[in-house]
N, C-alpha and C positions, 0 to 999 in steps of 0.2 A: 570783287571778293567782299564777303560780308560775314558777320556773325549772326547765327540764327539758332532757334530751338526746334528740335524735331518734335512735331506734334502728332504724327501718325505715319502709317505705312500705306503703300499702294499695292493692291493685289489685282492682277489681271491674268485671266486664264488664257486669253489670246493676246499675243503681243509680237512685236518685231523681234527678229532673232538677235538683235543687238542687246536685248535685255535678258537673254537666257542666262540663268544662274546669278542674276544681279538683283540686289534689293533696291527698291525705289522708296524714298521717304519724303513726306511732306514737311517742309521746313518753313517756319515762320520767321521772317526777317525782323531783326531787332535794331532799335536805335541805340545811340550812345548811352542813354539812360537805362537800357535793358528792357524797355517797354516794346511791345509789338508795334511795328510800323503799319500793320494792316495788309502788308504784301506777303506773298509766299512763293515758294518754288517747289517743284517736284524734282528732287535731286537723286542721282545714282550714288549709292553708298560705297565708298572705297575703303572705309576704315572701321567697319563693324559698329556703327553708331546705333543707338536705339531711341525709342520714344522718351522724351524728357531731357536728352543730352543737349548740351550747348555745343554747337559745331561751327567749323569754318567752312564756308561754301565758296567754291570757285564757280562763278556764273558767266563765264565767257566761253561761248560755244566751241571755238577752235581749240582752246586750251583744255576744255573739259573732255573733248573727244580724244585729244592726245593722251591725257592722263588715264582715261578709261580704256585705252587701247582700241577704240572704235574708229580711228581716223582712217580714211578721209570721209566716209559716208555714213557714219553712225548718227543715230537720231538722239544725240545727247547734248544738252545745253548747260546743265549744272551738275556738279559733282561735290560730294562731301569729302574734303581732303584732310580734316583734322577734328579731333574732339578737344574742346577748349577746357582747360583746368581752371584758369583764372584770367580775369581781365583787370588790368591796372591802368587807370587813367591819371595823368599828371595834371 
């Protein structure tokens, strides 16, 4: 699980049935300092996130498929499970 920033959306006219009616977003993984780590994921949106939102991403395949309702054979590896309001480091 990690915090990231939504940087774009994915549009596909032909796709697997798993993605019917689902929004796919490009998420930039962030480090503890809030800077981009240079890595990204394409994540299924479960919380109506949008470009520019700070989000919580679950990137564990089995858990992602379970939460998205695509278990056991869905082609899902990462899902957006929350929109982050604030990060507080001690």
